[in-house]
C-alpha positions in Angstrom: 33.5 57.3 246.8 30.2 58.3 248.4 32.2 59.1 251.5 34.6 61.5 249.7 36.0 63.9 252.4 34.7 67.4 252.3 38.3 68.5 252.0 38.5 67.3 248.4 35.4 69.3 247.5 36.8 72.3 249.2 40.0 71.8 247.3 38.1 71.6 244.0 36.0 74.7 244.9 39.2 76.6 245.5 40.6 76.2 242.0 40.1 79.1 239.7 39.6 76.9 236.7 36.6 74.7 235.9 37.3 71.4 237.7 35.6 68.1 238.0 36.6 64.6 239.2 35.2 61.8 237.1 35.2 58.2 238.2 33.2 55.0 237.5 30.7 53.3 239.7 30.5 49.5 240.2 28.6 49.1 236.9 31.2 51.1 235.0 29.0 54.2 234.4 30.7 57.6 234.5 30.1 59.6 237.7 31.2 62.9 239.0 32.2 62.7 242.8 33.0 66.4 242.9 33.1 69.6 240.7 33.3 73.3 241.4 31.0 76.1 240.5 33.0 77.0 237.4 32.3 73.5 236.0 28.6 74.3 236.3 29.1 77.7 234.7 31.0 76.0 231.9 28.3 73.5 231.1 25.3 75.7 232.0 24.0 73.2 234.5 22.3 73.7 237.8 24.5 73.7 241.0 24.1 70.5 243.0 24.2 70.2 246.8 26.8 68.1 248.5 24.3 65.3 249.1 23.7 65.0 245.3 27.3 63.7 244.8 28.4 61.6 243.2 26.3 62.7 240.3 25.8 60.8 237.0 28.1 62.3 234.4 25.4 62.6 231.7 23.2 64.7 233.9 25.8 67.5 234.2 26.4 68.1 230.5 24.0 69.2 227.7 23.1 66.6 225.2 25.2 68.0 222.3 28.4 67.8 224.4 28.1 64.4 226.1 29.2 62.0 223.4 32.5 63.7 222.5 33.3 64.4 226.2 32.4 60.8 227.2 34.6 59.4 224.4 37.6 61.3 225.6 37.0 60.2 229.2 36.8 56.5 228.2 40.0 56.9 226.1 41.7 58.4 229.2 40.5 55.5 231.4 41.6 52.9 228.9 45.0 54.3 228.0 45.8 55.8 231.3 47.3 58.9 229.6 46.3 62.5 229.6 43.9 63.8 226.9 42.8 67.2 225.8 39.4 68.4 224.4 38.0 71.7 223.2 34.3 72.2 223.3 31.8 75.0 222.8 28.8 75.5 225.1 25.8 77.6 224.1 24.8 79.5 227.2 22.3 82.3 227.8 25.0 85.0 227.3 26.3 83.4 224.2 28.7 80.7 223.1 31.7 79.9 225.3 34.7 77.8 224.3 36.6 75.7 226.8 39.8 73.7 226.6 39.7 70.7 228.9 42.6 68.8 230.2 41.9 65.2 231.3 44.5 63.6 233.6 44.1 60.2 235.3 45.2 59.8 238.9 45.2 57.1 241.6 44.5 57.4 245.3 44.2 54.9 248.1 40.7 54.3 249.4 40.1 51.7 252.0 43.2 49.8 250.9 42.2 49.7 247.2 43.7 51.7 244.3 41.0 53.7 242.6 41.5 55.4 239.2 39.8 58.7 238.6 40.2 61.5 236.2 40.8 65.1 237.0 39.2 67.4 234.5 40.3 71.0 234.4 38.9 73.5 232.0 40.0 77.0 230.9 37.7 79.5 229.2 39.3 80.2 225.8 36.4 82.1 224.4 38.4 85.4 223.9 41.1 83.5 222.1 38.6 81.6 219.9 36.8 84.8 219.1 40.1 86.4 218.2 41.0 83.4 216.0 37.5 83.5 214.4 37.9 87.3 213.7 41.3 86.7 212.3 40.0 83.8 210.1 37.1 86.1 208.9 39.5 88.9 208.2 41.9 86.6 206.4 39.1 85.0 204.4 37.8 88.4 203.5 41.3 89.6 202.5 41.9 86.4 200.5 38.5 86.8 198.8 39.2 90.4 197.8 42.8 89.6 196.7 41.6 86.6 194.6 38.7 88.6 193.1 40.9 91.6 192.2 41.2 92.5 188.6 44.8 93.5 189.0 47.6 91.0 189.8 48.8 91.2 193.4 52.2 89.7 194.4 53.9 89.9 197.8 57.6 89.2 198.4 59.5 88.8 201.6 62.8 90.4 202.5 64.7 87.8 200.6 62.6 88.8 197.5 60.8 85.4 197.4 57.1 85.3 196.5 54.8 84.8 199.4 51.4 85.7 197.8 50.4 85.2 194.1 46.7 85.9 193.4 44.5 84.6 190.7 44.9 87.6 188.5 48.7 87.1 188.7 48.2 83.5 187.6 46.2 84.8 184.6 48.7 87.5 183.8 52.0 85.6 184.0 50.8 82.1 183.1 52.0 80.4 186.3 49.9 78.8 189.1 50.3 80.1 192.7 51.7 76.8 193.8 54.5 77.1 191.2 55.5 80.6 192.3 55.3 80.6 196.1 58.8 80.6 197.4 60.3 81.5 194.0 62.4 84.7 193.5 60.5 87.6 192.0 63.2 88.0 189.3 61.7 84.9 187.5 58.8 87.2 186.4 61.2 89.9 185.0 62.8 90.1 181.5 66.4 88.9 181.5 67.9 92.3 181.0 66.2 93.8 184.1 67.0 91.0 186.6 70.6 92.0 187.5 69.6 95.4 188.9 66.3 94.5 190.5 67.7 93.5 193.9 69.4 96.8 194.1 66.2 98.7 193.4 64.4 96.7 196.1 67.1 97.3 198.7 67.0 101.0 197.9 63.2 101.2 198.3 63.5 99.2 201.6 65.9 101.9 203.0 63.8 104.8 201.7 61.3 106.5 204.1 58.8 106.4 201.3 56.1 103.8 202.0 54.7 103.3 198.5 55.4 104.4 195.0 54.5 104.0 191.4 57.0 102.1 189.3 58.0 103.5 187.0 56.4 106.9 186.6 58.5 107.9 183.6 59.5 104.7 181.8 57.6 101.6 180.8 57.9 98.6 183.0 57.8 95.1 181.7 57.1 91.7 183.1 57.7 88.4 181.4 55.0 85.8 180.7 55.7 82.1 181.1 56.1 81.8 177.3 58.7 84.5 177.2 56.3 87.3 176.0 57.1 90.7 177.3 54.1 92.2 179.3 53.9 96.1 179.6 52.6 96.7 183.1 51.8 99.4 185.5 53.0 98.7 189.1 52.2 100.3 192.5 54.4 98.9 195.2 54.2 99.3 199.0 56.1 98.0 202.0 55.2 97.0 205.5 57.2 95.9 208.5 56.3 92.4 209.7 58.0 91.4 213.0 61.1 93.5 212.0 61.2 92.2 208.5 60.2 94.2 205.4 57.5 92.7 203.0 56.7 94.3 199.7 53.4 94.1 197.9 53.0 95.0 194.3 49.7 95.7 192.5 50.3 95.0 188.8 48.1 96.1 186.0 48.3 94.8 182.5 48.5 97.8 180.1 49.0 95.9 176.9 45.9 97.4 175.3 46.8 100.9 176.5 50.4 100.6 175.2 49.2 99.3 171.9 46.8 102.3 171.6 49.5 104.7 172.6 51.9 103.3 170.1 49.2 103.4 167.4 48.4 107.1 168.2 52.1 107.9 168.3 52.7 106.3 165.0 49.6 108.0 163.5 51.0 111.3 164.7 54.2 110.9 162.7 52.9 108.8 159.8 51.3 109.9 156.6 48.0 108.0 156.4 47.8 107.6 152.7 51.3 106.3 152.0 52.4 104.9 155.3 55.6 107.0 155.1 56.9 109.3 157.9 55.3 112.7 157.7 56.9 116.2 157.7 56.9 116.4 161.5 58.8 113.1 161.8 61.3 114.0 159.1 62.2 117.3 160.7 62.8 115.5 164.1 64.9 112.7 162.6 66.9 114.9 160.2 67.4 117.5 162.9 68.9 114.9 165.2 71.3 113.9 162.4 72.6 117.5 162.3 73.6 117.3 166.0 76.6 115.2 165.0 79.2 116.2 162.5 79.5 114.3 159.3 78.4 114.3 155.7 74.6 114.7 155.1 72.7 115.2 151.9 68.9 115.7 151.4 66.6 115.8 148.5 63.1 117.0 147.7 61.2 115.1 145.1 58.1 116.2 143.2 55.9 114.1 140.9 55.8 115.7 137.5 52.5 117.0 136.2 50.7 115.5 139.2 47.7 117.8 138.9 47.3 116.7 135.3 47.2 113.0 136.5 44.5 113.9 139.0 42.5 115.9 136.5 42.8 113.3 133.7 42.5 110.1 135.6 40.8 111.0 138.9 42.1 111.2 142.4 42.0 107.5 143.0 44.7 107.2 140.3 46.6 110.1 141.9 46.5 108.4 145.3 47.7 105.2 143.8 50.7 107.0 142.2 51.6 108.4 145.6 51.4 104.9 147.2 53.5 103.4 144.3 56.2 106.1 144.8 56.3 105.4 148.5 56.9 101.7 147.9 59.6 102.4 145.3 61.5 104.8 147.7 61.3 102.4 150.7 63.0 99.7 148.6 65.6 102.1 147.1 68.4 101.0 149.4 70.0 101.6 152.8 71.6 105.0 151.8 68.2 106.7 152.2 67.9 106.8 156.0 64.4 108.4 156.0 62.0 109.1 153.1 58.9 111.1 154.1 55.9 112.7 152.5 56.5 116.4 152.7 53.0 117.4 151.5 50.9 117.0 148.4 53.0 115.3 145.7 56.3 116.3 147.3 58.6 114.0 149.2 61.8 114.5 151.1 64.7 112.3 152.0 67.8 112.4 154.2 71.0 110.5 153.5 73.6 110.7 156.3 77.2 109.9 155.3 76.8 111.1 151.7 78.3 114.0 149.9 76.4 116.2 147.5 77.6 114.2 144.5 76.7 110.9 146.2 73.3 112.2 147.1 72.7 113.3 143.6 73.7 109.9 142.3 71.3 108.2 144.7 68.5 110.6 143.7 69.1 110.1 140.0 69.0 106.3 140.4 65.6 106.6 142.0 64.5 108.9 139.2 65.6 106.6 136.5 64.0 103.6 138.2 60.6 105.4 138.2 61.1 106.6 134.6 61.8 103.0 133.4 58.9 101.7 135.5 61.5 99.3 136.9 59.5 98.3 139.9 56.6 96.1 140.9 53.4 97.4 142.5 50.0 95.9 143.1 48.0 98.7 141.6 44.5 99.0 143.1 43.4 100.8 139.9 44.7 101.0 136.3 48.6 101.4 136.3 49.9 104.7 135.0 53.4 105.8 134.1 54.9 108.9 135.8 58.2 110.7 136.3 59.7 112.8 139.1 62.0 115.8 139.5 64.4 116.0 142.4 66.5 118.8 144.0 69.5 117.8 146.1 71.5 119.8 148.7 74.2 118.9 151.2 75.2 120.4 154.6 78.1 122.7 154.7 80.9 121.8 157.3 79.5 122.3 160.8 76.1 123.5 159.5 73.2 122.9 161.9 70.4 124.7 160.1 68.1 122.1 158.5 65.8 124.7 157.1 68.6 126.3 155.2 69.6 123.0 153.7 66.0 122.2 152.7 65.7 125.6 151.1 68.7 124.9 148.9 67.2 121.5 147.9 63.9 123.2 147.1 65.7 125.8 144.9 67.4 122.9 143.1 64.0 121.2 142.6 62.7 124.4 141.1 65.6 124.4 138.6 64.9 120.7 137.7 61.4 121.7 136.8 62.5 124.7 134.9 65.0 122.6 133.0 62.5 120.2 131.6 61.5 117.9 134.6 62.3 114.3 135.0 65.8 115.2 136.1 68.0 115.9 139.2 69.6 119.2 140.1 72.0 119.9 142.9 72.0 123.1 145.1 
């Protein structure tokens, strides 16, 4: 090997890749009969002169790279099959990554078959840097996604889940491994599933890139245990190699919905009695008048309520109001809505009832109160009381609720004038 023709070295020098020929001397040590300048550039070693070849393999590589490289060469000699190796070399201008291909070959030298290995190396630093940058970016993205307060779910064009972050696990009660590859419909309440695919296809064809779902109506997801989850969803789409992917950012708004429902209920509920208030009654009864049909209403007033307050105190008066509310709410299905009109006055609407039927229902309620035929957990000392009621009914085709209430109020006035604890019709 010491007499290696110059033509082989010239051949090696002419190759654009990093190239070295590795053989073994008589004692079995690895030697390099020839290598080109790019091999020295790869390893960061000093260029040798022609008389320095064959050179000991270990002298051409830095300490940190020798063992792994040597192991691969020995495997290649032993197995007689090609091997591959990727190594990083720290040079003055930075770290460079190389991919080496090790291929054994034989040639005839003085009548003997000699096995050597052709090592070719390609600089893959740009690729490795790109891979590293991608890994960093992916890691950063994953970290942000997993640390996000909101649930983040991505689905492919077939509407199967491809990303399910930690907040989504907490929100829906499933693990990521359980949901990846599963259809997104599994996170929706049953009644919304049949139309969901249509909505997704419609959004896919739309020029709009992102939207809030749904701006006007509440959107619900479904927890693993079947619980409905009020949520707020922002959805976007991207084109990935010609296929559309959808990413949804999902926020749990259970507390907000609970507060909104509470505020809405408070806006239409009398705080003392828990009954609907005047505002709610006017809306509900007004809607009843939009359709034709029988409708009667009554206005109820507690007899001598001021005297109750003056004689027994306002705590007793408040308890009488609460007792009346409880009695009316258990009066039967004919009273569709019973509301506090204001002070000691209450009002009721009874759809499907004539004036006489309404009067009978009102008188039954009056009699029940007079007989004290009810149970109530009084917070203070129980007290007997009576009520007066005025009843009115809509005329055919009548839509004016105020006119009907005015007739009921006039009937109530007559009930008071005629001795109280009675029902009059208007």
